[in-house]
N, C-alpha and C positions, 0 to 999 in steps of 0.2 A: 494345439502347445498355446499358451498365454505368449502374446509379446512381452518381453520384459522389458523394452525400451520406455512401457507405459508407468514402470515404477518411479519413485523416487525415495531415497534413503535419508531418512530424517534423523539426526542424532541429537538429542537434547543434551545440552552440557557436558560434553566429554572433554574427561581431564587428565588424558595421557595423550597426547600428539602421536605416539605409536600406535594408538587404535584407530585415529582416523588415517594415518596411511594405511594400515591394514585393510581398515575395510574399503578404502579406495581400490585395492589389489584386490579384494572381494567382488566388489563390482566389475571392473573389466573384464574378470572371466567370466560374468553372466552378462555383459552386454549391457549394463546401466550406468549411465551418465548423469541424471541428476542426483549431487548430493548436497541437503541443506543442513547447516551446522545452525543450532540454537545456542547462543552464549559459550562458543568453542573456546577453547585452549588455543595455544598457537600453533595454525595449520601449516604454518610454514615451517616450522621446527625440526632439526635436521632429524629426529627419529620419525617424525611423519613420512618426510621424504625418502629415507632409511628403508621402511617398513612398505611405502606407496608401492616400491620395485619399478616396474616398467609403468605404475597408472598415478605416475607424478602428475600430468598432466591435470586429474583431476580433482588435486587441491585445489590449483588455480581456478578451476572453472566451478568450486562450491558457493551457493550463496550463503548469504550470512544473514541471520535473523535474531533477534531482540526478543522474540516471544514466539511460542509454537503454534498459537493460532496463527500468525502470519505466517510461517513455513508452510501452514496446511491450507492457505486461503484459496487457490487454485485447485486442490484436488480436489475430485468425486468420491474417493473412499480413504478414509485414513485407519490405519491398523495398528494397533500399540501391543507391542510386545513386552510382556510380563510376566514374572514367575509367579506372582502374589495374587490371590484371589481375594474377595471379598465381595460384601451385599452391596457396596458403592461402585465398585469396578465393575457390574453387568458381568454377560455371560463371556466366559472364556472359551475361546476354541482351539482346539488342539490344531497346532499349526499344518498338520495335515486336511483338516477339513476348512482351509481358509480358502483355496483353489477354486472350489464349488461357487462362493459367494463371487470370485471376479468374473468366472467364464461367463457369465449373467448380465455383466454389466453392458450399457452400449458400448460400440466401438471405441468412441473417441474417449472415454473416461480415463482418467489417470488417478493411480493408487499412490498413498505414502507408505511405508513400512516405518514404522516409529520407535527409535530405540532409547533407551532411559540412560543415565550415567553409570560407570562403571563398578562402584559402589552399593549404590543406594537404587538403581532403575529409577523407572518414571514415578513420580506420584501419583496418588489416587484422581488429584484435580487434573493431571495431565492425560491420564487414560480417559477421563473422561470426556476430554475436550476430540479423543477420537471418534471415528464412528463406530468401529470394533476393536475388539481385544482380542489376543490369542498367546497360547503361551507354547513351548517347546517342552513336551514332556522329557524327562529325566529320572533316572532312577535314584540318584541323591545317595548312593551308597558310599561306604569308606570316610563319613564324617561331611559329604559335601554337603551345600545347601540346595541341588537342582540349579545353581546358575551358572549359563555360560559365560565365558568372554565375550567382549563386546564383539568384536570380528567374526569369532564362532557362530555366535547366533547370527549374525549376516550372514554369513555363508550357508548356515542350515537351514534360513528363511526363504534365502534365494533358490538354493538348490529346491525347495519344494513347492516354491514356485515354477519352478522350469520342467518339473516332472510332468510327463504326457500323459494323461488320464483323460477316460472318456467317464462323462457324467449325464444322468436325464436332463433334458432341458425343461425349465418350467416355462410353458405356455402362457401362462398369465403375467410374464412381464413380456412389458413394450419396450424391445431394445431398439427401439429407433427413435425413440423420446428421447432428448439428452437429458441428465441427472444434473443439478442445480451443485457448483463447485462447495467448498466447505463455508467461504466465507457468509454466504447466502445463508446457509442454515443456520451457522451463526448468531446471523442478524434476527431471522425468526428467534431463534431461542433468547435473543437479547430482550424482543420483544415480549415475549409470553413470560419471560421473568417480572418483569416490571407491570404486567397484567396481574399473576399470581399475589405478588407484593400487594398490588391496590387494593384488590378486592381480600387481602388477608387469607388467603387460602394456603400458602406455604409457611412451614415452621420457621420461623427466624433464626434459631439456632441451628436448623441443619436445612438451609436453603437446596445445598448441593442435590439432596435426596430427590427432590421434583425435578430438578434440572437432569440428573444422570439417567433417571426413567423415561423423561420424556425425549432427550438424546436417544437414547435405544430404540424405542417404539418408531420413531423418523426412521432410524438405519432400517429397521425392519421393513418399515413401508415403502421406502425407498422413494418419495415423491419426487414426478419430474419437475422440471421449472415451471411450469404452467401450474402445477397442480401448489407447488410452493409458494408461489406469490400470491394464488388464492387464499391460502392459510394467511400469509402476511395481510392483507387485505382485509381479512377478517378481524385478526386480532386488535390491528390498527382502528378498526371502528370500534370495537369493544372496549380500548381502551378511552377511546374518545368519550364512549358513552356512560363509563361507570367512573368518571372523574369525581371525586367528592363522595367515593363509596363510605355509606359509615358502616358497613359490617364489621364483625366482631372478628378480629384476628387470632390465629390459631398459636399454639407454642405458650 
């Protein structure tokens, strides 16, 4: 069984205080204590306190962040929960298929579960900032859009993470080497973005396409700290070598 204390719940711009309180209550039931709020409404609003019930302590312990990247900085893996699919949103895992990805992580890894706004969820850019994306399948009958209430989505997700299942071990993955936190991956992404822009590889009107594909590739490859540092060193040297590149731009 996965140790749920490894998880952080990240709420992006929640607008209803009661939902923050209900999420705290859900977290407490599964032993999760790390709540991260990105530009939230008032977490101490009476509605938040009311719906938190016996988990009011988590409201005060929650960390506040101005950006999603800041909230994800120290995490090894981040999973965006979204119902919308699309080419720029990458591969969407059914929530029941996420657990096998986590069981192969090194023991010290921390995982973020990222949830969006009550009315419109996560933007495509926010999904792209996460290493993985998942969805909770619903039937969508009786005129429903297939979208769950924020606290409901958190409960279902934590329940799926808590279920005890048996999976085949991936022998090729070295569980000893630590994986880099997301801020290191973001630093590599920033370096690569500057490099490909310098040599005119990306389409200026759709630079997010390349970035999204590269982040997806890194998530699948899961380079360890040494390997990521090697990649950063190579990209840095290439950037120095192609200064003044006269190549033709795309787009």
